[in-house]
N, CA, C and O atoms as a GROMACS GRO file, in nm:
protein
  592
    1MET      N    1  10.475  -0.108   4.253
    1MET     CA    2  10.346  -0.168   4.322
    1MET      C    3  10.267  -0.026   4.343
    1MET      O    4  10.315   0.087   4.343
    2ILE      N    5  10.155  -0.059   4.358
    2ILE     CA    6  10.061   0.039   4.405
    2ILE      C    7  10.059   0.092   4.531
    2ILE      O    8  10.042  -0.001   4.610
    3ASN      N    9  10.068   0.191   4.585
    3ASN     CA   10  10.093   0.256   4.697
    3ASN      C   11   9.957   0.251   4.808
    3ASN      O   12   9.843   0.285   4.777
    4LYS      N   13   9.999   0.204   4.938
    4LYS     CA   14   9.860   0.163   4.999
    4LYS      C   15   9.763   0.300   5.041
    4LYS      O   16   9.643   0.287   5.067
    5LYS      N   17   9.842   0.452   5.045
    5LYS     CA   18   9.756   0.545   5.049
    5LYS      C   19   9.628   0.545   4.920
    5LYS      O   20   9.509   0.577   4.930
    6ILE      N   21   9.706   0.495   4.796
    6ILE     CA   22   9.601   0.504   4.670
    6ILE      C   23   9.491   0.409   4.699
    6ILE      O   24   9.372   0.437   4.684
    7ILE      N   25   9.546   0.269   4.751
    7ILE     CA   26   9.455   0.169   4.754
    7ILE      C   27   9.319   0.233   4.879
    7ILE      O   28   9.198   0.226   4.855
    8VAL      N   29   9.366   0.278   4.978
    8VAL     CA   30   9.289   0.333   5.054
    8VAL      C   31   9.182   0.449   4.984
    8VAL      O   32   9.062   0.464   5.007
    9ARG      N   33   9.247   0.502   4.918
    9ARG     CA   34   9.124   0.616   4.852
    9ARG      C   35   9.067   0.541   4.740
    9ARG      O   36   8.951   0.571   4.712
   10ILE      N   37   9.110   0.469   4.684
   10ILE     CA   38   9.022   0.399   4.553
   10ILE      C   39   8.909   0.317   4.655
   10ILE      O   40   8.789   0.321   4.627
   11ASP      N   41   8.960   0.237   4.783
   11ASP     CA   42   8.810   0.207   4.834
   11ASP      C   43   8.737   0.292   4.889
   11ASP      O   44   8.617   0.265   4.894
   12SER      N   45   8.774   0.394   4.935
   12SER     CA   46   8.644   0.519   4.972
   12SER      C   47   8.572   0.551   4.861
   12SER      O   48   8.448   0.549   4.860
   13ILE      N   49   8.665   0.591   4.734
   13ILE     CA   50   8.589   0.609   4.611
   13ILE      C   51   8.472   0.483   4.575
   13ILE      O   52   8.358   0.501   4.531
   14ILE      N   53   8.530   0.368   4.606
   14ILE     CA   54   8.433   0.247   4.563
   14ILE      C   55   8.302   0.262   4.665
   14ILE      O   56   8.186   0.227   4.639
   15LEU      N   57   8.340   0.309   4.762
   15LEU     CA   58   8.218   0.302   4.875
   15LEU      C   59   8.116   0.405   4.875
   15LEU      O   60   8.006   0.398   4.931
   16VAL      N   61   8.164   0.501   4.808
   16VAL     CA   62   8.099   0.665   4.787
   16VAL      C   63   8.016   0.609   4.681
   16VAL      O   64   7.897   0.642   4.690
   17PHE      N   65   8.052   0.522   4.567
   17PHE     CA   66   7.963   0.486   4.455
   17PHE      C   67   7.890   0.398   4.454
   17PHE      O   68   7.799   0.391   4.372
   18ILE      N   69   7.914   0.298   4.557
   18ILE     CA   70   7.810   0.208   4.581
   18ILE      C   71   7.683   0.245   4.640
   18ILE      O   72   7.572   0.198   4.613
   19THR      N   73   7.724   0.364   4.752
   19THR     CA   74   7.624   0.417   4.823
   19THR      C   75   7.513   0.498   4.717
   19THR      O   76   7.391   0.490   4.711
   20ILE      N   77   7.614   0.582   4.635
   20ILE     CA   78   7.545   0.639   4.525
   20ILE      C   79   7.417   0.543   4.417
   20ILE      O   80   7.313   0.586   4.365
   21HIS      N   81   7.475   0.414   4.414
   21HIS     CA   82   7.432   0.339   4.319
   21HIS      C   83   7.294   0.278   4.381
   21HIS      O   84   7.190   0.254   4.320
   22ILE      N   85   7.323   0.260   4.522
   22ILE     CA   86   7.204   0.217   4.591
   22ILE      C   87   7.084   0.307   4.614
   22ILE      O   88   6.969   0.263   4.613
   23PHE      N   89   7.116   0.440   4.637
   23PHE     CA   90   7.004   0.512   4.671
   23PHE      C   91   6.975   0.575   4.548
   23PHE      O   92   6.856   0.600   4.527
   24ALA      N   93   7.050   0.604   4.470
   24ALA     CA   94   6.985   0.640   4.323
   24ALA      C   95   6.905   0.558   4.243
   24ALA      O   96   6.852   0.594   4.138
   25ILE      N   97   6.897   0.450   4.293
   25ILE     CA   98   6.796   0.318   4.206
   25ILE      C   99   6.641   0.369   4.212
   25ILE      O  100   6.550   0.336   4.136
   26SER      N  101   6.637   0.458   4.323
   26SER     CA  102   6.485   0.504   4.375
   26SER      C  103   6.460   0.596   4.279
   26SER      O  104   6.346   0.577   4.236
   27PHE      N  105   6.545   0.741   4.193
   27PHE     CA  106   6.505   0.818   4.153
   27PHE      C  107   6.576   0.834   4.016
   27PHE      O  108   6.524   0.906   3.930
   28SER      N  109   6.675   0.778   3.996
   28SER     CA  110   6.742   0.791   3.858
   28SER      C  111   6.833   0.664   3.783
   28SER      O  112   6.955   0.659   3.798
   29ILE      N  113   6.768   0.578   3.711
   29ILE     CA  114   6.863   0.475   3.655
   29ILE      C  115   6.970   0.522   3.586
   29ILE      O  116   7.075   0.459   3.576
   30ALA      N  117   6.956   0.603   3.549
   30ALA     CA  118   7.091   0.673   3.463
   30ALA      C  119   7.218   0.677   3.557
   30ALA      O  120   7.323   0.617   3.533
   31LEU      N  121   7.190   0.764   3.680
   31LEU     CA  122   7.284   0.770   3.784
   31LEU      C  123   7.322   0.662   3.832
   31LEU      O  124   7.440   0.642   3.859
   32ALA      N  125   7.209   0.554   3.855
   32ALA     CA  126   7.229   0.434   3.931
   32ALA      C  127   7.350   0.354   3.844
   32ALA      O  128   7.452   0.304   3.892
   33SER      N  129   7.304   0.357   3.685
   33SER     CA  130   7.398   0.300   3.605
   33SER      C  131   7.551   0.344   3.572
   33SER      O  132   7.640   0.274   3.523
   34ILE      N  133   7.555   0.482   3.615
   34ILE     CA  134   7.672   0.506   3.593
   34ILE      C  135   7.754   0.515   3.711
   34ILE      O  136   7.875   0.534   3.697
   35SER      N  137   7.700   0.504   3.834
   35SER     CA  138   7.774   0.494   3.945
   35SER      C  139   7.829   0.348   3.971
   35SER      O  140   7.936   0.314   4.022
   36PHE      N  141   7.705   0.259   3.910
   36PHE     CA  142   7.759   0.123   3.908
   36PHE      C  143   7.873   0.095   3.824
   36PHE      O  144   7.961   0.016   3.856
   37GLY      N  145   7.870   0.164   3.709
   37GLY     CA  146   8.000   0.159   3.615
   37GLY      C  147   8.124   0.169   3.679
   37GLY      O  148   8.211   0.082   3.676
   38ILE      N  149   8.131   0.302   3.751
   38ILE     CA  150   8.233   0.345   3.819
   38ILE      C  151   8.302   0.252   3.920
   38ILE      O  152   8.415   0.205   3.914
   39TRP      N  153   8.214   0.238   4.006
   39TRP     CA  154   8.268   0.144   4.128
   39TRP      C  155   8.303   0.004   4.084
   39TRP      O  156   8.395  -0.058   4.137
   40ALA      N  157   8.231  -0.046   3.988
   40ALA     CA  158   8.253  -0.198   3.960
   40ALA      C  159   8.374  -0.193   3.864
   40ALA      O  160   8.446  -0.293   3.869
   41GLY      N  161   8.417  -0.075   3.757
   41GLY     CA  162   8.541  -0.087   3.719
   41GLY      C  163   8.644  -0.052   3.784
   41GLY      O  164   8.756  -0.094   3.753
   42LEU      N  165   8.617   0.045   3.903
   42LEU     CA  166   8.731   0.073   3.992
   42LEU      C  167   8.765  -0.067   4.046
   42LEU      O  168   8.875  -0.115   4.016
   43TRP      N  169   8.667  -0.149   4.137
   43TRP     CA  170   8.710  -0.262   4.191
   43TRP      C  171   8.757  -0.362   4.123
   43TRP      O  172   8.826  -0.448   4.178
   44ILE      N  173   8.729  -0.367   3.998
   44ILE     CA  174   8.780  -0.462   3.871
   44ILE      C  175   8.924  -0.432   3.863
   44ILE      O  176   9.011  -0.519   3.869
   45LEU      N  177   8.947  -0.301   3.848
   45LEU     CA  178   9.092  -0.239   3.811
   45LEU      C  179   9.176  -0.275   3.942
   45LEU      O  180   9.294  -0.310   3.932
   46LYS      N  181   9.112  -0.267   4.066
   46LYS     CA  182   9.195  -0.267   4.185
   46LYS      C  183   9.234  -0.430   4.188
   46LYS      O  184   9.343  -0.467   4.232
   47MET      N  185   9.144  -0.515   4.140
   47MET     CA  186   9.198  -0.659   4.166
   47MET      C  187   9.258  -0.703   4.077
   47MET      O  188   9.316  -0.808   4.104
   48ILE      N  189   9.274  -0.655   3.951
   48ILE     CA  190   9.393  -0.689   3.833
   48ILE      C  191   9.521  -0.632   3.897
   48ILE      O  192   9.623  -0.701   3.901
   49PHE      N  193   9.518  -0.500   3.951
   49PHE     CA  194   9.665  -0.452   3.981
   49PHE      C  195   9.679  -0.511   4.103
   49PHE      O  196   9.800  -0.524   4.126
   50LEU      N  197   9.615  -0.550   4.188
   50LEU     CA  198   9.648  -0.606   4.352
   50LEU      C  199   9.677  -0.768   4.292
   50LEU      O  200   9.773  -0.832   4.335
   51ARG      N  201   9.616  -0.805   4.225
   51ARG     CA  202   9.630  -0.977   4.164
   51ARG      C  203   9.577  -1.058   4.280
   51ARG      O  204   9.641  -1.156   4.317
   52GLU      N  205   9.459  -1.022   4.344
   52GLU     CA  206   9.449  -1.109   4.459
   52GLU      C  207   9.271  -1.099   4.464
   52GLU      O  208   9.207  -1.001   4.427
   53SER      N  209   9.216  -1.226   4.519
   53SER     CA  210   9.080  -1.256   4.524
   53SER      C  211   8.992  -1.121   4.609
   53SER      O  212   9.015  -1.079   4.722
   54PRO      N  213   8.892  -1.074   4.516
   54PRO     CA  214   8.801  -0.973   4.589
   54PRO      C  215   8.757  -1.004   4.718
   54PRO      O  216   8.728  -0.910   4.792
   55LEU      N  217   8.743  -1.154   4.772
   55LEU     CA  218   8.705  -1.210   4.890
   55LEU      C  219   8.807  -1.251   4.957
   55LEU      O  220   8.900  -1.312   4.903
   56GLU      N  221   8.803  -1.219   5.098
   56GLU     CA  222   8.910  -1.293   5.169
   56GLU      C  223   8.879  -1.442   5.157
   56GLU      O  224   8.776  -1.485   5.106
   57LYS      N  225   8.972  -1.513   5.206
   57LYS     CA  226   8.965  -1.680   5.208
   57LYS      C  227   8.830  -1.709   5.279
   57LYS      O  228   8.727  -1.763   5.239
   58SER      N  229   8.864  -1.658   5.390
   58SER     CA  230   8.767  -1.724   5.482
   58SER      C  231   8.618  -1.705   5.441
   58SER      O  232   8.529  -1.788   5.457
   59LEU      N  233   8.607  -1.585   5.387
   59LEU     CA  234   8.490  -1.502   5.326
   59LEU      C  235   8.431  -1.593   5.221
   59LEU      O  236   8.315  -1.635   5.220
   60ALA      N  237   8.528  -1.619   5.132
   60ALA     CA  238   8.491  -1.679   5.011
   60ALA      C  239   8.479  -1.823   5.029
   60ALA      O  240   8.425  -1.878   4.934
   61SER      N  241   8.518  -1.910   5.140
   61SER     CA  242   8.458  -2.054   5.170
   61SER      C  243   8.319  -2.041   5.243
   61SER      O  244   8.227  -2.121   5.230
   62GLU      N  245   8.319  -1.945   5.309
   62GLU     CA  246   8.166  -1.894   5.358
   62GLU      C  247   8.052  -1.932   5.241
   62GLU      O  248   7.957  -2.011   5.236
   63PHE      N  249   8.110  -1.838   5.152
   63PHE     CA  250   8.018  -1.837   5.040
   63PHE      C  251   8.020  -1.915   4.921
   63PHE      O  252   7.957  -1.887   4.819
   64LYS      N  253   8.101  -2.022   4.940
   64LYS     CA  254   8.146  -2.124   4.833
   64LYS      C  255   8.005  -2.179   4.759
   64LYS      O  256   7.990  -2.205   4.639
   65TRP      N  257   7.917  -2.187   4.856
   65TRP     CA  258   7.789  -2.248   4.804
   65TRP      C  259   7.707  -2.147   4.716
   65TRP      O  260   7.648  -2.171   4.610
   66THR      N  261   7.717  -2.040   4.778
   66THR     CA  262   7.653  -1.921   4.668
   66THR      C  263   7.706  -1.879   4.566
   66THR      O  264   7.636  -1.830   4.477
   67ILE      N  265   7.859  -1.890   4.553
   67ILE     CA  266   7.917  -1.893   4.448
   67ILE      C  267   7.880  -1.971   4.315
   67ILE      O  268   7.855  -1.945   4.198
   68ILE      N  269   7.893  -2.083   4.399
   68ILE     CA  270   7.853  -2.232   4.289
   68ILE      C  271   7.728  -2.205   4.229
   68ILE      O  272   7.723  -2.198   4.106
   69PHE      N  273   7.597  -2.184   4.318
   69PHE     CA  274   7.477  -2.178   4.242
   69PHE      C  275   7.469  -2.036   4.182
   69PHE      O  276   7.377  -2.020   4.102
   70ILE      N  277   7.529  -1.957   4.200
   70ILE     CA  278   7.520  -1.839   4.118
   70ILE      C  279   7.610  -1.877   3.964
   70ILE      O  280   7.566  -1.852   3.852
   71LEU      N  281   7.700  -1.922   3.984
   71LEU     CA  282   7.787  -1.969   3.862
   71LEU      C  283   7.683  -2.074   3.768
   71LEU      O  284   7.666  -2.069   3.646
   72ILE      N  285   7.623  -2.166   3.865
   72ILE     CA  286   7.529  -2.243   3.764
   72ILE      C  287   7.424  -2.200   3.707
   72ILE      O  288   7.384  -2.252   3.603
   73TYR      N  289   7.351  -2.081   3.775
   73TYR     CA  290   7.243  -2.007   3.731
   73TYR      C  291   7.280  -1.938   3.609
   73TYR      O  292   7.209  -1.936   3.509
   74LEU      N  293   7.404  -1.877   3.624
   74LEU     CA  294   7.456  -1.814   3.489
   74LEU      C  295   7.495  -1.904   3.365
   74LEU      O  296   7.514  -1.851   3.255
   75ILE      N  297   7.505  -2.022   3.380
   75ILE     CA  298   7.518  -2.106   3.265
   75ILE      C  299   7.403  -2.127   3.221
   75ILE      O  300   7.366  -2.107   3.105
   76PHE      N  301   7.330  -2.175   3.324
   76PHE     CA  302   7.168  -2.216   3.262
   76PHE      C  303   7.107  -2.075   3.187
   76PHE      O  304   7.047  -2.081   3.079
   77GLU      N  305   7.127  -1.973   3.246
   77GLU     CA  306   7.058  -1.845   3.191
   77GLU      C  307   7.124  -1.810   3.063
   77GLU      O  308   7.049  -1.760   2.978
   78PHE      N  309   7.274  -1.828   3.024
   78PHE     CA  310   7.333  -1.845   2.899
   78PHE      C  311   7.274  -1.935   2.813
   78PHE      O  312   7.245  -1.894   2.700
   79LEU      N  313   7.246  -2.065   2.848
   79LEU     CA  314   7.196  -2.147   2.750
   79LEU      C  315   7.055  -2.130   2.723
   79LEU      O  316   7.010  -2.163   2.613
   80SER      N  317   6.987  -2.086   2.805
   80SER     CA  318   6.847  -2.057   2.759
   80SER      C  319   6.836  -1.939   2.688
   80SER      O  320   6.735  -1.925   2.619
   81ARG      N  321   6.923  -1.845   2.690
   81ARG     CA  322   6.890  -1.736   2.610
   81ARG      C  323   6.940  -1.758   2.456
   81ARG      O  324   6.893  -1.701   2.358
   82THR      N  325   7.050  -1.859   2.456
   82THR     CA  326   7.113  -1.907   2.330
   82THR      C  327   7.034  -1.972   2.294
   82THR      O  328   7.035  -1.936   2.177
   83PHE      N  329   6.945  -2.058   2.300
   83PHE     CA  330   6.872  -2.167   2.245
   83PHE      C  331   6.705  -2.118   2.281
   83PHE      O  332   6.618  -2.200   2.311
   84ALA      N  333   6.685  -1.983   2.271
   84ALA     CA  334   6.552  -1.936   2.286
   84ALA      C  335   6.475  -1.982   2.157
   84ALA      O  336   6.526  -2.004   2.047
   85VAL      N  337   6.347  -1.993   2.190
   85VAL     CA  338   6.226  -2.021   2.081
   85VAL      C  339   6.250  -1.875   2.021
   85VAL      O  340   6.319  -1.885   1.920
   86ILE      N  341   6.225  -1.776   2.043
   86ILE     CA  342   6.250  -1.630   1.980
   86ILE      C  343   6.400  -1.558   2.016
   86ILE      O  344   6.432  -1.484   2.109
   87PRO      N  345   6.460  -1.599   1.929
   87PRO     CA  346   6.618  -1.561   1.957
   87PRO      C  347   6.625  -1.380   1.955
   87PRO      O  348   6.706  -1.313   2.018
   88GLU      N  349   6.545  -1.343   1.888
   88GLU     CA  350   6.592  -1.198   1.870
   88GLU      C  351   6.565  -1.140   1.997
   88GLU      O  352   6.470  -1.170   2.069
   89ASN      N  353   6.671  -1.038   2.028
   89ASN     CA  354   6.667  -0.948   2.162
   89ASN      C  355   6.651  -1.060   2.276
   89ASN      O  356   6.604  -1.025   2.384
   90SER      N  357   6.688  -1.187   2.256
   90SER     CA  358   6.714  -1.259   2.407
   90SER      C  359   6.826  -1.220   2.480
   90SER      O  360   6.831  -1.267   2.594
   91TYR      N  361   6.922  -1.142   2.444
   91TYR     CA  362   7.037  -1.113   2.503
   91TYR      C  363   7.034  -0.976   2.581
   91TYR      O  364   7.108  -0.942   2.673
   92SER      N  365   6.912  -0.893   2.510
   92SER     CA  366   6.856  -0.776   2.580
   92SER      C  367   6.874  -0.741   2.742
   92SER      O  368   6.937  -0.655   2.804
   93GLY      N  369   6.809  -0.821   2.768
   93GLY     CA  370   6.818  -0.823   2.966
   93GLY      C  371   6.930  -0.905   3.026
   93GLY      O  372   6.928  -0.935   3.146
   94TYR      N  373   7.043  -0.946   2.936
   94TYR     CA  374   7.146  -1.019   3.017
   94TYR      C  375   7.237  -0.917   3.098
   94TYR      O  376   7.321  -0.947   3.184
   95LYS      N  377   7.202  -0.782   3.051
   95LYS     CA  378   7.310  -0.697   3.121
   95LYS      C  379   7.269  -0.704   3.279
   95LYS      O  380   7.354  -0.691   3.368
   96ARG      N  381   7.116  -0.727   3.309
   96ARG     CA  382   7.079  -0.724   3.431
   96ARG      C  383   7.177  -0.848   3.539
   96ARG      O  384   7.185  -0.830   3.660
   97ILE      N  385   7.223  -0.931   3.490
   97ILE     CA  386   7.276  -1.038   3.550
   97ILE      C  387   7.441  -0.976   3.622
   97ILE      O  388   7.503  -1.019   3.719
   98SER      N  389   7.470  -0.873   3.537
   98SER     CA  390   7.608  -0.816   3.583
   98SER      C  391   7.542  -0.738   3.737
   98SER      O  392   7.629  -0.691   3.810
   99LEU      N  393   7.416  -0.728   3.777
   99LEU     CA  394   7.411  -0.672   3.891
   99LEU      C  395   7.440  -0.772   4.016
   99LEU      O  396   7.438  -0.732   4.133
  100ILE      N  397   7.471  -0.929   3.971
  100ILE     CA  398   7.516  -1.000   4.078
  100ILE      C  399   7.641  -0.936   4.125
  100ILE      O  400   7.696  -0.997   4.217
  101LEU      N  401   7.703  -0.822   4.083
  101LEU     CA  402   7.836  -0.771   4.122
  101LEU      C  403   7.821  -0.683   4.241
  101LEU      O  404   7.912  -0.670   4.323
  102VAL      N  405   7.692  -0.616   4.250
  102VAL     CA  406   7.652  -0.564   4.370
  102VAL      C  407   7.642  -0.641   4.478
  102VAL      O  408   7.679  -0.576   4.576
  103PHE      N  409   7.607  -0.759   4.507
  103PHE     CA  410   7.617  -0.856   4.610
  103PHE      C  411   7.752  -0.864   4.631
  103PHE      O  412   7.777  -0.816   4.741
  104PHE      N  413   7.872  -0.912   4.561
  104PHE     CA  414   7.961  -0.948   4.594
  104PHE      C  415   8.055  -0.818   4.626
  104PHE      O  416   8.158  -0.822   4.695
  105GLY      N  417   8.011  -0.723   4.575
  105GLY     CA  418   8.085  -0.571   4.557
  105GLY      C  419   8.073  -0.527   4.720
  105GLY      O  420   8.171  -0.499   4.789
  106CYS      N  421   7.926  -0.528   4.772
  106CYS     CA  422   7.917  -0.504   4.886
  106CYS      C  423   7.982  -0.581   4.985
  106CYS      O  424   8.040  -0.524   5.077
  107ILE      N  425   7.979  -0.703   4.976
  107ILE     CA  426   8.059  -0.792   5.055
  107ILE      C  427   8.224  -0.775   5.072
  107ILE      O  428   8.286  -0.769   5.178
  108ALA      N  429   8.264  -0.770   4.973
  108ALA     CA  430   8.401  -0.727   4.971
  108ALA      C  431   8.472  -0.591   5.009
  108ALA      O  432   8.582  -0.580   5.062
  109ASN      N  433   8.385  -0.490   4.970
  109ASN     CA  434   8.407  -0.352   5.009
  109ASN      C  435   8.390  -0.289   5.120
  109ASN      O  436   8.460  -0.196   5.160
  110TYR      N  437   8.269  -0.350   5.191
  110TYR     CA  438   8.239  -0.298   5.343
  110TYR      C  439   8.329  -0.386   5.443
  110TYR      O  440   8.299  -0.497   5.487
  111SER      N  441   8.451  -0.308   5.471
  111SER     CA  442   8.530  -0.380   5.554
  111SER      C  443   8.516  -0.353   5.691
  111SER      O  444   8.548  -0.442   5.770
  112SER      N  445   8.464  -0.225   5.742
  112SER     CA  446   8.444  -0.221   5.877
  112SER      C  447   8.314  -0.184   5.891
  112SER      O  448   8.261  -0.134   5.791
  113GLU      N  449   8.236  -0.198   6.012
  113GLU     CA  450   8.123  -0.173   6.048
  113GLU      C  451   8.049  -0.035   6.052
  113GLU      O  452   7.929  -0.007   6.062
  114LYS      N  453   8.190   0.059   6.040
  114LYS     CA  454   8.180   0.214   6.063
  114LYS      C  455   8.134   0.244   5.920
  114LYS      O  456   8.042   0.323   5.900
  115SER      N  457   8.214   0.168   5.801
  115SER     CA  458   8.162   0.212   5.676
  115SER      C  459   8.045   0.189   5.637
  115SER      O  460   7.981   0.267   5.566
  116LEU      N  461   7.993   0.048   5.689
  116LEU     CA  462   7.851  -0.006   5.662
  116LEU      C  463   7.746   0.120   5.727
  116LEU      O  464   7.662   0.180   5.661
  117HIS      N  465   7.768   0.136   5.841
  117HIS     CA  466   7.689   0.228   5.928
  117HIS      C  467   7.669   0.348   5.852
  117HIS      O  468   7.556   0.396   5.838
  118THR      N  469   7.776   0.400   5.798
  118THR     CA  470   7.775   0.563   5.746
  118THR      C  471   7.688   0.546   5.644
  118THR      O  472   7.582   0.609   5.635
  119SER      N  473   7.743   0.425   5.530
  119SER     CA  474   7.640   0.426   5.410
  119SER      C  475   7.503   0.407   5.413
  119SER      O  476   7.422   0.441   5.326
  120LEU      N  477   7.476   0.330   5.555
  120LEU     CA  478   7.332   0.284   5.535
  120LEU      C  479   7.266   0.432   5.606
  120LEU      O  480   7.153   0.461   5.568
  121LYS      N  481   7.326   0.513   5.696
  121LYS     CA  482   7.281   0.638   5.707
  121LYS      C  483   7.255   0.756   5.613
  121LYS      O  484   7.168   0.843   5.623
  122VAL      N  485   7.351   0.737   5.517
  122VAL     CA  486   7.331   0.811   5.385
  122VAL      C  487   7.211   0.790   5.317
  122VAL      O  488   7.129   0.881   5.301
  123ILE      N  489   7.195   0.668   5.273
  123ILE     CA  490   7.095   0.608   5.221
  123ILE      C  491   6.969   0.629   5.270
  123ILE      O  492   6.882   0.656   5.188
  124GLY      N  493   6.932   0.620   5.417
  124GLY     CA  494   6.825   0.638   5.485
  124GLY      C  495   6.780   0.785   5.479
  124GLY      O  496   6.664   0.818   5.453
  125VAL      N  497   6.886   0.878   5.506
  125VAL     CA  498   6.847   1.017   5.474
  125VAL      C  499   6.829   1.078   5.301
  125VAL      O  500   6.755   1.170   5.264
  126VAL      N  501   6.889   1.024   5.246
  126VAL     CA  502   6.830   1.039   5.084
  126VAL      C  503   6.690   0.966   5.083
  126VAL      O  504   6.593   1.025   5.034
  127PHE      N  505   6.680   0.872   5.121
  127PHE     CA  506   6.521   0.789   5.088
  127PHE      C  507   6.413   0.877   5.184
  127PHE      O  508   6.294   0.885   5.153
  128ALA      N  509   6.467   0.937   5.297
  128ALA     CA  510   6.371   1.028   5.388
  128ALA      C  511   6.345   1.158   5.294
  128ALA      O  512   6.232   1.198   5.269
  129LEU      N  513   6.455   1.213   5.250
  129LEU     CA  514   6.466   1.349   5.154
  129LEU      C  515   6.347   1.331   5.041
  129LEU      O  516   6.260   1.415   5.019
  130ILE      N  517   6.361   1.206   4.974
  130ILE     CA  518   6.280   1.192   4.864
  130ILE      C  519   6.133   1.174   4.949
  130ILE      O  520   6.041   1.254   4.936
  131SER      N  521   6.127   1.083   5.019
  131SER     CA  522   5.979   1.083   5.045
  131SER      C  523   5.914   1.216   5.111
  131SER      O  524   5.798   1.249   5.085
  132LEU      N  525   5.992   1.285   5.194
  132LEU     CA  526   5.955   1.416   5.238
  132LEU      C  527   5.918   1.514   5.097
  132LEU      O  528   5.820   1.588   5.099
  133TYR      N  529   5.987   1.506   5.004
  133TYR     CA  530   5.968   1.601   4.900
  133TYR      C  531   5.852   1.533   4.830
  133TYR      O  532   5.766   1.609   4.786
  134GLU      N  533   5.834   1.402   4.811
  134GLU     CA  534   5.660   1.361   4.763
  134GLU      C  535   5.579   1.379   4.813
  134GLU      O  536   5.473   1.405   4.755
  135ILE      N  537   5.592   1.372   4.963
  135ILE     CA  538   5.486   1.396   5.061
  135ILE      C  539   5.426   1.569   5.009
  135ILE      O  540   5.312   1.603   4.976
  136ILE      N  541   5.524   1.633   5.018
  136ILE     CA  542   5.475   1.786   5.010
  136ILE      C  543   5.432   1.784   4.872
  136ILE      O  544   5.313   1.817   4.865
  137ARG      N  545   5.496   1.754   4.738
  137ARG     CA  546   5.430   1.762   4.647
  137ARG      C  547   5.292   1.720   4.632
  137ARG      O  548   5.202   1.798   4.600
  138PHE      N  549   5.272   1.580   4.659
  138PHE     CA  550   5.132   1.551   4.666
  138PHE      C  551   5.038   1.614   4.761
  138PHE      O  552   4.916   1.600   4.750
  139ALA      N  553   5.093   1.683   4.855
  139ALA     CA  554   4.999   1.719   4.968
  139ALA      C  555   4.958   1.870   4.885
  139ALA      O  556   4.841   1.910   4.884
  140LEU      N  557   5.058   1.936   4.824
  140LEU     CA  558   5.031   2.082   4.744
  140LEU      C  559   4.950   2.027   4.627
  140LEU      O  560   4.855   2.099   4.595
  141ASP      N  561   4.963   1.936   4.570
  141ASP     CA  562   4.887   1.892   4.446
  141ASP      C  563   4.750   1.859   4.470
  141ASP      O  564   4.662   1.882   4.387
  142TYR      N  565   4.726   1.799   4.594
  142TYR     CA  566   4.606   1.768   4.667
  142TYR      C  567   4.499   1.875   4.690
  142TYR      O  568   4.385   1.878   4.643
  143PHE      N  569   4.569   1.976   4.783
  143PHE     CA  570   4.517   2.082   4.812
  143PHE      C  571   4.490   2.205   4.706
  143PHE      O  572   4.393   2.282   4.706
  144PHE      N  573   4.597   2.202   4.618
  144PHE     CA  574   4.552   2.314   4.522
  144PHE      C  575   4.491   2.279   4.384
  144PHE      O  576   4.475   2.355   4.287
  145SER      N  577   4.454   2.127   4.398
  145SER     CA  578   4.347   2.079   4.282
  145SER      C  579   4.209   2.065   4.323
  145SER      O  580   4.115   2.050   4.246
  146ASN      N  581   4.203   2.071   4.454
  146ASN     CA  582   4.081   2.051   4.497
  146ASN      C  583   4.020   2.191   4.551
  146ASN      O  584   3.904   2.184   4.591
  147GLY      N  585   4.075   2.304   4.557
  147GLY     CA  586   4.048   2.434   4.573
  147GLY      C  587   3.960   2.480   4.430
  147GLY      O  588   3.878   2.572   4.430
  148GLN      N  589   3.986   2.415   4.339
  148GLN     CA  590   3.958   2.492   4.219
  148GLN      C  591   3.800   2.458   4.171
  148GLN      O  592   3.753   2.512   4.071
   0.00000   0.00000   0.00000
């Protein structure tokens, strides 16, 4: 059986990569995709090894209709792409559907308010730093391009 300490560390790693995934979307699709693959893979492996549902029973019952509608959407999405008028590359955008995992991953992995607040603070700081960098860069471009 998997040690409890290992599960806690895996949960921490998953939260780190979810946070990286969220803030990396604003500047690097590659980094966001890599971090998504890492946390989703770890999360799925954890579910397989623990043999338990990713959502607690009370949480799963609250999201019952959401899960049903998402499954119906996935079925119709698959059918519409299968019977597309122009079938070439109709499945190329299908990988976006895997981003539904972000919704469930965030719900299942943020088990405490503290971890959610920490993640939101990190995301806010990274977004602020990106905005600051862009403001300075655009200001310098503006002032040096008008001076010539």
